[in-house]
C-alpha positions in Angstrom: 0.0 -0.1 0.3 1.5 3.5 -1.1 2.6 5.8 1.9 -0.5 8.6 2.1 1.4 11.8 2.1 -1.7 13.8 3.6 -0.6 12.0 7.0 2.9 13.5 6.5 1.4 16.8 6.0 -1.5 16.3 8.7 1.4 15.6 11.1 3.5 18.5 10.1 0.4 21.0 9.9 0.1 20.2 14.0 4.2 20.4 14.7 4.5 23.7 12.9 1.9 25.2 14.7 2.7 24.1 18.5 6.7 24.8 17.7 5.7 28.2 17.1 3.4 28.8 19.9 5.5 27.2 22.5 8.8 28.4 21.8 9.1 30.6 24.3 7.5 28.6 27.3 10.6 26.6 28.3 12.6 30.3 28.3 10.1 32.4 30.4 12.4 32.4 33.4 15.7 33.2 31.6 13.5 36.1 29.4 12.2 37.4 32.7 15.7 37.8 33.9 17.3 38.9 30.7 14.4 41.7 30.5 14.8 42.0 34.3 10.7 41.3 34.9 8.7 38.7 37.2 7.0 35.9 36.7 3.7 37.4 36.0 5.0 40.0 33.5 6.8 37.8 31.1 3.9 35.3 31.5 2.2 37.6 29.1 4.3 36.0 26.1 2.1 33.3 26.6 -1.0 35.3 27.2 -0.4 37.1 24.1 -0.1 34.2 21.4 -3.1 32.7 23.1 -5.1 35.5 23.0 -4.3 36.4 19.6 -5.7 32.8 18.3 -9.1 33.2 20.6 -9.5 36.1 18.8 -9.2 34.8 15.2 -10.0 30.9 15.1 -13.9 31.1 14.6 -13.3 33.1 11.4 -11.0 31.4 9.6 -13.6 28.9 8.3 -14.8 31.7 6.2 -11.2 32.6 5.2 -10.6 29.0 3.6 -14.1 29.6 2.1 -12.4 32.2 -0.5 -9.1 31.1 -0.7 -9.4 26.8 -0.1 -8.1 25.0 2.7 -4.9 23.7 1.6 -4.0 27.3 0.1 -4.5 28.9 3.4 -2.8 26.6 5.7 0.2 26.6 3.5 0.3 30.3 3.2 -0.5 31.0 7.0 2.9 28.5 7.6 4.9 30.5 5.5 3.6 34.2 7.0 4.4 32.9 10.7 8.4 32.6 9.5 7.8 37.0 9.6 7.2 37.4 13.0 9.4 34.7 14.5 12.0 36.3 12.9 11.3 39.8 13.8 11.2 38.1 17.8 15.2 38.0 17.6 15.5 41.7 17.4 13.1 43.0 20.1 14.3 45.0 23.1 11.8 45.1 25.2 8.7 42.5 26.7 5.7 44.9 25.4 7.6 44.6 21.6 8.3 40.9 22.2 4.6 40.5 23.4 3.3 42.4 19.6 5.5 39.8 17.9 3.8 36.8 20.1 0.4 38.4 18.6 1.0 38.4 15.5 2.6 35.0 15.8 -0.9 34.0 17.4 -3.1 35.7 14.5 -1.3 33.1 11.9 -1.7 30.0 13.8 -5.6 29.1 13.4 -5.3 29.1 9.9 -3.1 26.3 10.1 -4.5 24.3 13.0 -8.3 24.7 12.6 -8.2 24.6 8.9 -6.1 20.9 9.1 -8.5 19.8 11.9 -11.4 20.7 9.6 -9.6 19.1 6.6 -9.5 15.9 8.6 -13.2 16.2 8.9 -13.8 16.2 5.6 -11.0 14.1 3.8 -11.2 11.4 5.7 -14.3 8.8 6.2 -15.8 8.8 9.6 -14.3 5.8 10.9 -10.9 6.9 10.2 -11.2 10.4 12.0 -10.1 9.3 15.6 -7.3 7.8 14.3 -6.2 10.5 11.8 -6.8 13.3 14.5 -4.8 11.2 16.8 -1.6 11.5 14.4 -2.6 15.1 14.3 -2.4 15.4 17.9 1.0 13.3 18.0 2.5 15.7 15.4 1.2 18.7 17.6 2.8 16.5 20.6 6.1 16.4 18.7 5.8 20.2 18.0 5.5 21.4 21.4 8.5 19.5 23.0 10.7 20.7 19.8 9.2 24.0 20.6 10.4 24.0 24.1 13.4 21.8 23.9 15.1 23.3 21.2 15.2 26.6 22.1 16.3 25.8 25.3 19.3 24.0 24.7 20.2 26.8 21.8 19.5 29.6 24.2 22.4 27.9 26.9 24.3 27.3 23.6 24.0 30.5 21.5 21.5 32.8 23.1 17.8 33.1 22.8 17.3 35.3 19.7 19.6 32.9 17.8 17.0 30.0 18.9 14.0 32.0 17.5 16.2 32.4 14.3 16.1 28.3 14.7 12.3 28.2 14.8 11.8 30.3 12.1 14.3 28.1 9.5 12.3 25.0 11.2 8.8 27.0 10.5 10.0 27.0 6.7 11.4 23.5 6.1 7.6 22.7 7.6 5.7 24.9 5.2 7.3 23.8 2.1 7.0 20.0 3.5 3.0 20.7 3.7 3.3 22.8 0.6 4.1 19.6 -1.3 2.7 16.8 0.3 -0.9 18.0 1.0 -3.2 17.5 -1.7 -6.1 19.9 -2.6 -9.2 19.5 -0.8 -11.7 17.2 -2.7 -14.9 17.1 -0.7 -15.0 20.7 1.1 -18.3 22.3 0.8 -18.4 25.4 0.8 -20.3 27.4 3.9 -21.2 30.4 1.9 -18.7 33.1 3.2 -18.6 35.3 6.4 -22.4 35.6 6.9 -22.8 31.7 6.5 -20.3 31.0 8.6 -22.0 33.4 11.3 -25.1 31.7 10.9 -23.2 28.1 11.6 -21.6 29.5 14.8 -24.6 30.5 16.3 -25.9 27.3 15.1 -22.9 25.1 17.1 -23.7 27.3 19.9 -26.9 25.5 20.3 -25.6 22.5 20.6 -25.3 20.9 24.0 -22.7 18.4 23.0 -20.4 21.0 21.0 -21.1 23.5 23.9 -19.7 20.8 26.3 -16.8 20.0 24.5 -16.0 23.4 23.9 -15.9 23.6 27.7 -13.7 20.7 28.0 -11.5 22.4 25.7 -11.0 25.1 27.8 -9.7 23.5 30.9 -8.0 21.1 28.9 -5.0 23.9 27.7 -6.0 25.7 31.2 -4.1 22.8 32.5 -1.7 22.5 30.5 -0.3 26.3 30.3 -0.9 26.4 34.1 1.2 23.5 34.5 3.7 23.3 32.2 4.4 27.4 32.3 4.5 27.5 36.1 6.4 24.1 36.6 9.2 26.0 34.8 9.7 28.9 37.7 9.3 26.1 40.4 12.1 24.1 39.0 14.2 27.3 38.2 14.2 28.3 41.5 16.4 26.4 44.2 16.7 23.6 45.4 16.2 22.5 41.7 17.8 25.8 39.6 17.1 24.1 36.4 18.7 25.6 33.0 17.4 26.5 30.1 18.5 22.9 28.6 16.7 21.3 31.6 13.7 22.8 31.3 13.2 22.2 27.6 14.2 19.2 28.2 11.2 18.6 30.6 8.9 18.1 27.6 10.3 14.8 26.6 7.2 14.2 28.9 5.1 15.1 26.1 6.6 12.6 23.4 5.3 9.6 25.6 1.7 10.4 24.2 3.1 10.2 20.8 3.0 6.6 20.1 -0.4 6.4 22.7 -2.7 8.9 21.3 -3.3 7.3 17.9 -4.7 4.3 19.7 -7.7 6.3 21.1 -10.3 5.6 18.4 -9.9 2.0 19.3 -9.6 3.0 23.4 -13.2 5.1 22.9 -14.7 1.9 20.8 -13.6 -0.2 24.2 -15.0 1.5 26.9 -17.1 4.2 25.1 -16.1 8.6 24.9 -17.6 8.9 28.4 -16.5 6.2 30.5 -13.0 6.5 28.9 -12.4 10.3 29.3 -13.3 10.1 32.9 -11.0 7.1 33.5 -8.1 9.3 31.9 -9.1 12.7 34.3 -8.8 10.6 37.2 -5.2 9.8 36.1 -4.7 13.1 35.0 -5.4 14.1 38.7 -3.1 11.5 40.1 -0.9 13.6 38.0 -1.2 16.6 39.0 -0.7 15.5 42.8 2.4 13.9 42.4 3.7 17.4 41.1 3.6 18.3 44.7 6.0 16.2 45.9 9.5 17.2 46.4 11.3 14.2 44.7 12.4 15.4 40.7 11.5 11.6 39.8 7.9 12.4 41.3 7.5 15.2 39.5 8.5 14.2 36.2 6.0 11.0 36.5 3.4 13.9 37.3 4.5 15.8 34.6 4.4 13.0 32.3 0.8 11.6 33.2 -0.2 15.1 33.2 0.8 15.4 28.6 -0.2 12.2 28.2 -3.5 12.6 29.7 -4.1 16.3 28.5 -3.1 14.9 25.1 -5.6 12.0 24.8 -8.3 14.7 26.2 -7.5 16.7 23.3 -7.1 14.3 20.4 -10.8 13.0 22.0 -12.6 16.5 22.1 -11.1 17.4 18.9 -12.3 14.2 17.0 -15.7 14.5 18.8 -16.0 18.2 17.2 -15.8 17.2 13.7 -17.7 14.3 14.3 -20.9 16.6 16.0 -20.9 19.1 13.5 -22.4 17.8 10.4 -21.9 21.5 8.3 -19.9 24.0 9.1 -16.9 22.0 10.5 -14.1 24.8 10.1 -16.5 26.9 11.8 -17.0 24.5 14.7 -13.2 23.9 14.8 -13.1 27.8 15.3 -15.0 27.9 17.7 -13.7 24.6 19.8 -10.2 26.9 19.3 -11.5 29.3 20.3 -12.4 28.5 23.8 -9.4 26.2 23.7 -7.1 29.1 23.5 -9.0 31.8 26.0 -8.7 28.6 28.4 -5.1 28.9 27.6 -5.0 32.8 28.4 -7.0 32.2 31.4 -4.4 29.5 32.8 -1.4 31.9 32.4 -3.4 34.6 34.1 -5.3 33.1 37.0 -2.5 30.5 37.9 0.0 33.7 37.9 -2.1 35.1 40.5 -1.9 32.0 41.9 2.0 31.7 42.2 2.2 35.5 42.9 0.1 34.9 46.2 0.7 31.5 47.1 3.6 30.0 45.2 3.9 26.6 43.5 0.8 24.8 46.1 -1.2 27.4 45.1 -1.0 26.6 41.5 -1.3 23.4 41.8 -4.5 24.2 43.9 -6.2 25.7 40.9 -5.6 23.3 38.3 -7.2 20.8 40.5 -9.9 22.8 40.8 -10.0 23.1 37.1 -9.7 18.9 36.7 -12.8 18.7 38.9 -15.3 20.9 36.4 -13.7 19.3 33.4 -14.9 15.7 35.1 -18.3 17.4 36.1 -18.6 18.4 32.3 -18.1 14.9 31.2 -20.1 13.3 33.2 -23.5 15.3 33.2 -23.0 16.7 29.3 -21.6 13.8 27.3 -23.8 11.1 26.7 -23.2 7.4 27.6 
């Protein structure tokens, strides 16, 4: 059987989006020191990117209606190289945050349209598997976005580290431009007016609303956990360097071989029961983060990464299956909720860090876990 180049392209879109989104996360303690600011202020570099995504994600479907899905994805991947390069020249946190915001504006055309492409171009039975491959690519991108800049920051400084991220993005853009076929089953929605009407329709669907809320909580916890654990481990007694902080995200790679099997697990256990079990394991992982031994913290981070990626794969696939039409706008609304959750996770957990330290951060994360579990138990069908 010939290799399906669409699989490589879909995995590459996830990789490209997340290698850019998370390229600053492991560097936040070093950047805070370099710019002379605190954890709360430097965390705006994460908030700027996620807030921009939340603003533009619902409308990327309307743009895709005009220019086509493959063309929009490839164009956005090439365009994002520009703000990534310009970040190497910044001299202040506000300037840095501005280019991070521009970066964020260009990310929804990559991942929301790519996920909608999956829902259109593969049979429904294959959607969970392909969505899992996309999430596996995203997890690799999330790891690379933290680890590669972390290592390069120790070796050559953070400015050249971001230049390397721009080069990686350029290569990824060429891969997608040459391997992703033009859409064949895409049904145009009729432009912005039709997309807005579809969004209103999606917001009246209880299953979609519940899934959007779950997406909010998933990225809330990801950003809260992996942003502030960096400050926790950069401080005494651990004193992690940027390279070691980047290496924390090796935990992301554990999910790569697991997530593509999510579809089979859903078949065996049912979506609702499976996700509730995953959240229970996720809570155990969060509790392990309170233990002083580094081995316990790493085990906790691994559980958090794997369980979070599984929840993301399930909910992303569920959106594309639940929305029978207007998938781009449905995925866009999911992305908005997801990234509003990320912005809230950076901001609210930053307040917890300021007033209660790492223990306060963990308490906020656990509270959100309980909210997610409640939504799944009550709102998702049996």
